[in-house]
Structure formats: C-alpha cells, structure tokens
N, CA, C and O of each residue as an XYZ file, in Angstrom:
656
protein
N      10.545    -33.188     26.027
C       9.516    -32.181     26.099
C       9.236    -31.811     27.568
O       9.065    -30.638     27.903
N       9.193    -32.832     28.429
C       8.979    -32.574     29.857
C      10.125    -31.761     30.425
O       9.913    -30.854     31.229
N      11.356    -32.089     30.001
C      12.526    -31.351     30.465
C      12.448    -29.889     30.054
O      12.739    -28.999     30.854
N      12.055    -29.635     28.802
C      11.924    -28.261     28.311
C      10.876    -27.509     29.114
O      11.095    -26.362     29.504
N       9.737    -28.147     29.365
C       8.680    -27.515     30.157
C       9.147    -27.194     31.559
O       8.858    -26.119     32.085
N       9.864    -28.118     32.164
C      10.399    -27.898     33.508
C      11.376    -26.733     33.523
O      11.364    -25.923     34.449
N      12.223    -26.644     32.503
C      13.192    -25.548     32.427
C      12.490    -24.206     32.295
O      12.889    -23.237     32.942
N      11.444    -24.130     31.462
C      10.725    -22.869     31.255
C      10.029    -22.440     32.545
O      10.077    -21.268     32.916
N       9.381    -23.390     33.233
C       8.727    -23.063     34.502
C       9.759    -22.583     35.511
O       9.525    -21.607     36.223
N      10.898    -23.260     35.575
C      11.966    -22.879     36.497
C      12.481    -21.473     36.197
O      12.694    -20.686     37.119
N      12.683    -21.148     34.915
C      13.170    -19.811     34.534
C      12.148    -18.747     34.886
O      12.510    -17.667     35.353
N      10.866    -19.043     34.665
C       9.815    -18.088     35.002
C       9.778    -17.840     36.504
O       9.654    -16.697     36.943
N       9.886    -18.906     37.292
C       9.905    -18.749     38.747
C      11.137    -17.988     39.203
O      11.063    -17.182     40.131
N      12.283    -18.240     38.549
C      13.498    -17.505     38.891
C      13.343    -16.024     38.586
O      13.753    -15.181     39.384
N      12.752    -15.697     37.432
C      12.542    -14.293     37.072
C      11.653    -13.619     38.111
O      11.910    -12.487     38.520
N      10.586    -14.338     38.541
C       9.676    -13.784     39.535
C      10.388    -13.592     40.865
O      10.246    -12.549     41.502
N      11.155    -14.594     41.288
C      11.853    -14.514     42.569
C      12.913    -13.423     42.560
O      13.065    -12.699     43.544
N      13.658    -13.297     41.441
C      14.681    -12.259     41.338
C      14.073    -10.869     41.473
O      14.597    -10.024     42.199
N      12.958    -10.631     40.766
C      12.292     -9.330     40.835
C      11.773     -9.082     42.248
O      11.903     -7.982     42.784
N      11.185    -10.115     42.843
C      10.654     -9.966     44.200
C      11.782     -9.632     45.175
O      11.624     -8.753     46.022
N      12.903    -10.316     45.066
C      14.044    -10.047     45.944
C      14.567     -8.630     45.763
O      14.899     -7.961     46.742
N      14.643     -8.165     44.513
C      15.125     -6.811     44.258
C      14.207     -5.793     44.933
O      14.674     -4.882     45.617
N      12.911     -5.954     44.736
C      11.946     -5.021     45.316
C      11.997     -5.085     46.847
O      11.960     -4.049     47.510
N      12.080     -6.279     47.401
C      12.044     -6.447     48.857
C      13.223     -5.783     49.561
O      13.105     -5.382     50.719
N      14.370     -5.661     48.868
C      15.514     -5.039     49.533
C      15.276     -3.560     49.833
O      15.991     -2.972     50.644
N      14.284     -2.959     49.188
C      13.965     -1.554     49.436
C      12.752     -1.381     50.351
O      12.421     -0.261     50.743
N      12.098     -2.477     50.686
C      10.817     -2.436     51.389
C      10.832     -1.599     52.660
O       9.884     -0.854     52.912
N      11.865     -1.701     53.452
C      11.894     -1.014     54.744
C      12.730      0.260     54.737
O      12.959      0.862     55.786
N      13.181      0.666     53.566
C      13.993      1.881     53.496
C      13.092      3.113     53.440
O      12.054      3.115     52.779
N      13.506      4.138     54.137
C      12.775      5.394     54.177
C      12.685      5.989     52.767
O      13.669      6.020     52.029
N      11.505      6.453     52.415
C      11.295      7.087     51.119
C      10.776      6.132     50.048
O      10.393      6.576     48.966
N      10.757      4.819     50.330
C      10.294      3.828     49.364
C       8.943      3.256     49.784
O       8.693      3.014     50.965
N       8.094      3.051     48.811
C       6.817      2.388     49.015
C       6.799      1.155     48.121
O       7.166      1.235     46.949
N       6.376      0.016     48.663
C       6.311     -1.230     47.915
C       4.868     -1.718     47.894
O       4.199     -1.765     48.926
N       4.402     -2.079     46.708
C       3.082     -2.676     46.538
C       3.278     -3.998     45.822
O       3.924     -4.052     44.775
N       2.719     -5.074     46.386
C       2.819     -6.398     45.784
C       1.423     -6.925     45.503
O       0.558     -6.924     46.378
N       1.212     -7.375     44.273
C      -0.082     -7.933     43.870
C       0.189     -9.325     43.317
O       0.910     -9.471     42.330
N      -0.379    -10.338     43.938
C      -0.127    -11.715     43.542
C      -1.174    -12.285     42.607
O      -2.152    -11.622     42.262
N      -0.956    -13.512     42.209
C      -1.828    -14.223     41.270
C      -3.290    -14.264     41.728
O      -4.175    -14.028     40.905
N      -3.584    -14.552     42.997
C      -5.000    -14.578     43.411
C      -5.715    -13.251     43.139
O      -6.871    -13.247     42.716
N      -5.038    -12.134     43.379
C      -5.656    -10.830     43.112
C      -5.875    -10.623     41.620
O      -6.886    -10.046     41.218
N      -4.940    -11.088     40.795
C      -5.100    -10.972     39.340
C      -6.344    -11.730     38.887
O      -7.135    -11.217     38.097
N      -6.511    -12.940     39.384
C      -7.676    -13.749     39.024
C      -8.966    -13.112     39.532
O      -9.982    -13.132     38.838
N      -8.931    -12.549     40.733
C     -10.111    -11.912     41.299
C     -10.521    -10.695     40.461
O     -11.708    -10.488     40.206
N      -9.547     -9.895     40.036
C      -9.855     -8.731     39.206
C     -10.523     -9.137     37.907
O     -11.387     -8.424     37.398
N     -10.125    -10.286     37.367
C     -10.688    -10.731     36.096
C     -12.180    -11.045     36.209
O     -12.879    -11.076     35.196
N     -12.672    -11.277     37.415
C     -14.092    -11.577     37.609
C     -14.988    -10.362     37.357
O     -16.191    -10.515     37.147
N     -14.417     -9.174     37.377
C     -15.203     -7.955     37.232
C     -15.338     -7.482     35.786
O     -15.865     -6.396     35.542
N     -14.870     -8.277     34.827
C     -14.941     -7.902     33.412
C     -16.392     -7.918     32.946
O     -17.106     -8.902     33.135
N     -16.819     -6.811     32.331
C     -18.207     -6.708     31.857
C     -18.298     -6.643     30.341
O     -19.231     -7.199     29.761
N     -17.357     -5.979     29.686
C     -17.413     -5.844     28.229
C     -16.387     -6.774     27.589
O     -15.557     -7.363     28.281
N     -16.449     -6.902     26.270
C     -15.494     -7.772     25.573
C     -14.072     -7.241     25.721
O     -13.125     -8.023     25.806
N     -13.915     -5.930     25.753
C     -12.588     -5.342     25.950
C     -12.100     -5.653     27.359
O     -10.934     -5.994     27.558
N     -12.995     -5.535     28.332
C     -12.647     -5.885     29.710
C     -12.246     -7.347     29.809
O     -11.300     -7.686     30.520
N     -12.972     -8.230     29.086
C     -12.663     -9.659     29.151
C     -11.295     -9.956     28.553
O     -10.578    -10.824     29.051
N     -10.919     -9.237     27.477
C      -9.575     -9.417     26.901
C      -8.506     -9.011     27.913
O      -7.513     -9.717     28.093
N      -8.711     -7.889     28.562
C      -7.761     -7.440     29.582
C      -7.747     -8.418     30.751
O      -6.691     -8.678     31.329
N      -8.909     -8.962     31.104
C      -8.995     -9.927     32.196
C      -8.211    -11.196     31.864
O      -7.551    -11.763     32.734
N      -8.282    -11.635     30.625
C      -7.500    -12.812     30.218
C      -6.008    -12.538     30.364
O      -5.247    -13.418     30.766
N      -5.591    -11.320     30.039
C      -4.188    -10.939     30.202
C      -3.818    -10.963     31.684
O      -2.745    -11.447     32.046
N      -4.692    -10.446     32.539
C      -4.419    -10.430     33.974
C      -4.213    -11.841     34.515
O      -3.391    -12.045     35.409
N      -4.945    -12.811     33.987
C      -4.807    -14.195     34.438
C      -3.434    -14.772     34.101
O      -2.984    -15.720     34.744
N      -2.766    -14.200     33.091
C      -1.448    -14.686     32.681
C      -0.313    -14.067     33.513
O       0.839    -14.490     33.417
N      -0.651    -13.077     34.315
C       0.357    -12.420     35.151
C       0.406    -13.127     36.497
O      -0.619    -13.309     37.154
N       1.616    -13.523     36.901
C       1.793    -14.192     38.189
C       1.908    -13.201     39.338
O       1.413    -13.456     40.436
N       2.558    -12.076     39.086
C       2.749    -11.097     40.162
C       3.083     -9.738     39.572
O       3.667     -9.630     38.494
N       2.700     -8.712     40.304
C       3.107     -7.342     39.986
C       3.748     -6.786     41.249
O       3.166     -6.836     42.332
N       4.947     -6.259     41.094
C       5.663     -5.609     42.191
C       5.839     -4.142     41.790
O       6.351     -3.852     40.710
N       5.424     -3.239     42.640
C       5.579     -1.810     42.381
C       6.474     -1.235     43.462
O       6.247     -1.441     44.654
N       7.486     -0.519     43.031
C       8.434      0.109     43.951
C       8.494      1.593     43.599
O       8.835      1.962     42.475
N       8.161      2.431     44.567
C       8.111      3.881     44.331
C       9.061      4.574     45.303
O       9.037      4.314     46.506
N       9.897      5.459     44.763
C      10.762      6.285     45.592
C      10.338      7.733     45.405
O      10.340      8.245     44.286
N       9.975      8.395     46.499
C       9.627      9.812     46.453
C      10.277     10.498     47.637
O       9.887     10.329     48.793
N      11.256     11.256     47.303
C      11.990     11.991     48.338
C      12.585     13.211     47.656
O      13.696     13.152     47.129
N      11.860     14.301     47.665
C      12.216     15.491     46.920
C      13.622     16.019     47.104
O      14.152     16.663     46.198
N      14.239     15.771     48.233
C      15.549     16.360     48.477
C      16.670     15.325     48.516
O      17.725     15.591     49.091
N      16.465     14.149     47.917
C      17.467     13.090     47.995
C      17.786     12.550     46.596
O      17.538     11.384     46.290
N      18.332     13.413     45.775
C      18.651     13.053     44.397
C      19.672     11.915     44.334
O      19.592     11.072     43.441
N      20.618     11.875     45.253
C      21.655     10.833     45.251
C      21.033      9.447     45.437
O      21.413      8.504     44.744
N      20.080      9.316     46.368
C      19.426      8.010     46.576
C      18.567      7.621     45.386
O      18.501      6.448     45.018
N      17.917      8.593     44.791
C      17.108      8.319     43.607
C      17.995      7.802     42.478
O      17.660      6.817     41.818
N      19.116      8.465     42.261
C      20.046      8.043     41.205
C      20.652      6.677     41.512
O      20.858      5.874     40.602
N      20.938      6.407     42.781
C      21.473      5.113     43.192
C      20.447      4.002     42.931
O      20.797      2.926     42.447
N      19.186      4.273     43.255
C      18.122      3.301     43.013
C      18.002      3.002     41.518
O      17.909      1.840     41.122
N      18.003      4.038     40.700
C      17.897      3.847     39.249
C      19.089      3.053     38.737
O      18.928      2.153     37.912
N      20.266      3.375     39.211
C      21.473      2.637     38.820
C      21.341      1.160     39.199
O      21.651      0.280     38.395
N      20.878      0.889     40.429
C      20.673     -0.488     40.871
C      19.647     -1.207     39.995
O      19.828     -2.375     39.652
N      18.575     -0.507     39.638
C      17.524     -1.111     38.804
C      18.062     -1.453     37.415
O      17.755     -2.515     36.873
N      18.859     -0.561     36.843
C      19.443     -0.822     35.521
C      20.433     -1.992     35.582
O      20.487     -2.809     34.664
N      21.205     -2.067     36.654
C      22.126     -3.197     36.833
C      21.327     -4.495     36.973
O      21.684     -5.516     36.386
N      20.237     -4.446     37.759
C      19.375     -5.615     37.915
C      18.875     -6.101     36.554
O      18.919     -7.296     36.263
N      18.400     -5.172     35.724
C      17.896     -5.542     34.389
C      18.992     -6.181     33.554
O      18.758     -7.185     32.880
N      20.181     -5.608     33.595
C      21.307     -6.122     32.816
C      21.725     -7.517     33.297
O      21.866     -8.435     32.489
N      21.919     -7.673     34.590
C      22.368     -8.945     35.165
C      21.358    -10.058     34.896
O      21.737    -11.204     34.657
N      20.071     -9.715     34.938
C      19.015    -10.710     34.757
C      18.540    -10.821     33.309
O      17.489    -11.402     33.037
N      19.306    -10.271     32.401
C      19.087    -10.399     30.952
C      17.738     -9.855     30.473
O      17.098    -10.440     29.600
N      17.324     -8.745     31.044
C      16.165     -8.029     30.523
C      16.671     -7.123     29.406
O      17.661     -6.412     29.578
N      16.000     -7.151     28.277
C      16.391     -6.317     27.145
C      15.552     -5.045     27.129
O      14.351     -5.080     27.394
N      16.194     -3.924     26.817
C      15.442     -2.682     26.709
C      14.605     -2.731     25.440
O      15.127     -2.924     24.342
N      13.293     -2.553     25.606
C      12.368     -2.602     24.482
C      11.982     -1.213     23.998
O      11.924     -0.955     22.796
N      11.723     -0.333     24.935
C      11.212      1.001     24.603
C      11.827      2.016     25.553
O      12.015      1.736     26.737
N      12.139      3.190     25.032
C      12.520      4.325     25.869
C      11.748      5.543     25.378
O      11.765      5.872     24.192
N      11.075      6.199     26.308
C      10.331      7.414     25.995
C      10.874      8.519     26.892
O      10.876      8.392     28.117
N      11.333      9.602     26.274
C      11.843     10.746     27.026
C      10.924     11.915     26.730
O      10.720     12.288     25.575
N      10.369     12.489     27.795
C       9.478     13.629     27.633
C       9.726     14.616     28.760
O       9.593     14.276     29.935
N      10.082     15.822     28.402
C      10.373     16.883     29.360
C      11.338     16.401     30.440
O      12.508     16.142     30.156
N      10.859     16.282     31.660
C      11.725     15.908     32.776
C      11.620     14.439     33.175
O      12.125     14.053     34.230
N      10.976     13.615     32.355
C      10.798     12.212     32.717
C      11.273     11.275     31.612
O      11.217     11.586     30.422
N      11.743     10.116     32.061
C      12.140      9.053     31.137
C      11.452      7.772     31.573
O      11.451      7.427     32.754
N      10.867      7.071     30.610
C      10.259      5.769     30.861
C      10.983      4.758     29.994
O      11.103      4.931     28.781
N      11.468      3.689     30.635
C      12.108      2.598     29.914
C      11.341      1.327     30.227
O      10.961      1.078     31.371
N      11.119      0.525     29.189
C      10.461     -0.764     29.364
C      11.440     -1.846     28.944
O      11.991     -1.819     27.844
N      11.645     -2.802     29.851
C      12.555     -3.914     29.618
C      11.741     -5.199     29.590
O      10.737     -5.318     30.293
N      12.170     -6.153     28.786
C      11.482     -7.429     28.725
C      12.447     -8.595     28.784
O      13.596     -8.499     28.353
N      11.959     -9.689     29.321
C      12.724    -10.934     29.362
C      11.859    -12.002     28.709
O      10.708    -12.199     29.096
N      12.412    -12.685     27.727
C      11.631    -13.654     26.979
C      12.275    -15.035     27.005
O      13.477    -15.194     27.217
N      11.432    -16.005     26.784
C      11.847    -17.378     26.539
C      11.128    -17.769     25.261
O       9.934    -18.070     25.280
N      11.854    -17.763     24.150
C      11.212    -17.995     22.852
C      10.281    -16.841     22.541
O      10.687    -15.679     22.577
N       9.028    -17.161     22.236
C       8.018    -16.135     21.932
C       7.248    -15.690     23.175
O       6.387    -14.814     23.095
N       7.557    -16.290     24.316
C       6.832    -15.995     25.546
C       7.589    -14.967     26.374
O       8.791    -15.098     26.607
N       6.872    -13.952     26.810
C       7.439    -12.939     27.696
C       7.225    -13.437     29.122
O       6.096    -13.715     29.527
N       8.316    -13.550     29.880
C       8.202    -14.030     31.267
C       8.414    -12.902     32.279
O       8.223    -13.103     33.478
N       8.806    -11.726     31.806
C       8.987    -10.605     32.714
C       9.029     -9.285     31.980
O       9.625     -9.176     30.909
N       8.400     -8.290     32.555
C       8.453     -6.914     32.049
C       8.798     -6.007     33.215
O       8.302     -6.182     34.328
N       9.649     -5.047     32.944
C       9.976     -4.035     33.944
C       9.778     -2.665     33.312
O      10.303     -2.375     32.237
N       9.013     -1.835     34.000
C       8.806     -0.454     33.577
C       9.523      0.408     34.606
O       9.244      0.334     35.802
N      10.448      1.226     34.120
C      11.241      2.089     34.988
C      10.969      3.534     34.591
O      11.219      3.928     33.452
N      10.458      4.320     35.532
C      10.098      5.714     35.283
C      10.952      6.595     36.184
O      10.943      6.438     37.405
N      11.685      7.514     35.583
C      12.564      8.371     36.370
C      12.317      9.835     36.052
O      11.884     10.196     34.958
N      12.605     10.658     37.034
C      12.485     12.098     36.891
C      13.884     12.694     36.787
O      14.768     12.337     37.567
N      14.091     13.584     35.848
C      15.398     14.238     35.731
C      15.658     15.177     36.907
O      16.802     15.544     37.174
N      14.602     15.557     37.599
C      14.774     16.398     38.786
C      15.348     15.574     39.933
O      15.876     16.127     40.898
N      15.243     14.243     39.824
C      15.801     13.371     40.848
C      14.953     13.233     42.085
O      15.420     12.719     43.101
N      13.687     13.691     42.020
C      12.858     13.646     43.224
C      11.952     12.414     43.293
O      11.297     12.180     44.309
N      11.914     11.629     42.213
C      11.079     10.437     42.249
C      11.553      9.426     41.209
O      12.189      9.769     40.212
N      11.219      8.178     41.481
C      11.503      7.095     40.548
C      10.535      5.962     40.861
O      10.207      5.723     42.024
N      10.081      5.273     39.836
C       9.168      4.165     40.027
C       9.634      2.979     39.190
O      10.185      3.136     38.100
N       9.393      1.783     39.735
C       9.717      0.553     39.030
C       8.529     -0.382     39.182
O       8.060     -0.623     40.294
N       8.043     -0.908     38.065
C       6.960     -1.876     38.074
C       7.488     -3.146     37.433
O       7.983     -3.115     36.307
N       7.386     -4.267     38.142
C       7.850     -5.569     37.644
C       6.635     -6.473     37.458
O       5.878     -6.701     38.401
N       6.450     -6.984     36.252
C       5.393     -7.948     35.971
C       6.051     -9.273     35.626
O       6.972     -9.317     34.809
N       5.591    -10.342     36.235
C       6.082    -11.665     35.882
C       4.890    -12.544     35.537
O       3.801    -12.387     36.089
N       5.112    -13.455     34.631
C       4.063    -14.364     34.198
C       4.458    -14.985     32.883
O       5.642    -15.155     32.591
N       3.468    -15.321     32.096
C       3.700    -15.872     30.759
C       2.680    -15.248     29.824
O       1.491    -15.563     29.882
N       3.155    -14.361     28.962
C       2.261    -13.711     28.030
C       3.016    -13.416     26.746
O       4.231    -13.596     26.663
N       2.274    -12.958     25.748
C       2.852    -12.682     24.431
C       2.677    -11.210     24.093
O       2.004    -10.462     24.802
N       3.287    -10.825     23.013
C       3.126     -9.451     22.525
C       1.660     -9.201     22.183
O       1.148     -8.109     22.428
N       0.977    -10.202     21.617
C      -0.451    -10.050     21.311
C      -1.263     -9.806     22.569
O      -2.222     -9.033     22.551
N      -0.884    -10.464     23.668
C      -1.571    -10.227     24.941
C      -1.426     -8.776     25.362
O      -2.395     -8.139     25.774
N      -0.219     -8.262     25.258
C       0.025     -6.862     25.631
C      -0.759     -5.920     24.727
O      -1.313     -4.922     25.186
N      -0.800     -6.246     23.442
C      -1.525     -5.406     22.490
C      -3.015     -5.417     22.796
O      -3.694     -4.412     22.585
N      -3.539     -6.545     23.293
C      -4.973     -6.622     23.575
C      -5.379     -5.643     24.668
O      -6.506     -5.149     24.668
N      -4.483     -5.362     25.590
C      -4.776     -4.380     26.638
C      -4.941     -2.999     26.030
O      -5.747     -2.195     26.498
N      -4.170     -2.729     24.979
C      -4.214     -1.446     24.303
C      -5.519     -1.284     23.515
O      -5.856     -0.172     23.108
N      -6.247     -2.370     23.300
C      -7.525     -2.318     22.595
C      -7.356     -2.493     21.101
O      -6.304     -2.193     20.535
N      -8.395     -2.975     20.485
C      -8.354     -3.236     19.044
C      -8.146     -1.963     18.241
O      -7.524     -1.991     17.179
N      -8.662     -0.849     18.742
C      -8.533      0.413     18.021
C      -7.357      1.243     18.501
O      -7.138      2.352     18.013
N      -6.596      0.717     19.454
C      -5.459      1.442     19.985
C      -4.281      1.398     19.025
O      -4.311      0.696     18.014
N      -3.259      2.145     19.351
C      -2.035      2.156     18.555
C      -1.226      0.907     18.846
O      -1.308      0.350     19.941
N      -0.441      0.463     17.864
C       0.453     -0.654     18.098
C       1.494     -0.248     19.107
O       1.903      0.911     19.164
N       1.923     -1.208     19.905
C       2.969     -0.935     20.879
C       4.283     -0.842     20.142
O       4.775     -1.834     19.604
N       4.845      0.333     20.117
C       6.100      0.557     19.387
C       7.249     -0.165     20.041
O       7.315     -0.283     21.264
N       8.158     -0.647     19.211
C       9.383     -1.234     19.731
C       9.254     -2.680     20.127
O      10.250     -3.298     20.504
N       8.056     -3.251     20.057
C       7.902     -4.660     20.420
C       7.489     -5.430     19.174
O       7.299     -6.645     19.234
C-alpha cells in the first residue's frame, strides 16, 4: 500500500514537473505570456469563500497543486502559433493525456485533455486555438481531483460536463 501511494505521488509530481517544463520553455520567447499559480495561492483564494457554492469551489482549489497558463498572441505569426499548438498536442500525446472534450465554434477550437490514475485526475490541459492563427492559449492544472470535483465548480444547477 505504501509503495502504491509513493508511485501515485511520484506520478503526480512528474505530471506537474512535465507541464511546468513545457510551459517554461516558452517563458522568454517573444509573443508568449506565462502565468504560474502555485499551491499557496490556491489555498489563499479558498479563504475568500462566502457562500456554499464558493466553498465547494474553494475545496476544489485546495486540490489543485499548480496552474500554468501559456498565452501566445502575435497577430502576424501564424507559423509560430501553429508550431506551438503542434508542440502542445505532441506534449499531450507523449505524456499520455487523453482528449476528453473538443468544442469547435466559428474560428476557435477548445480541446480538454486529462491524465488519470485510477479514478483520480492528476492533470488537465485546456488548449484553445484560433483558426485565424493569431492566438493560442494553454492552461495546465495539476493536482488530485475527481470528476465530481470538476462538476462541483459547475454548480449544482449547472449542466453536466459532457465527455467526462
């Protein structure tokens, strides 16, 4: 049992480190913006919960170890945008993230990828791309949460999260 626990913690840390490394390689490149939010900030945000819905979302925030946001905005550099998206898709494939949801609307596509260990989600990646090629965003969440945790953010009266 201890061995299994150690393996799960190790895999979760590896998922977090892999995502962090991927995001960091773009940190100093022109046209990219990187935002990193760590566990202490997640816990601090949870202190501001006032309603029961806020408290449910706050509990979810406590389960997130890190959020990495990578934004590319360069209106005249479609080749770099496409290269970034290609790299992100390769990253998801190599690191065994499964595509959970794809939403295509007008000129934008949103794909959500997940990495699980049993019933526990240890990583989520949201990839948003523009067909115009002028922007792309990637959000990486690492931690330990469940589908029910994700649904709680959507609220009790919200729609079920499709595809999960």
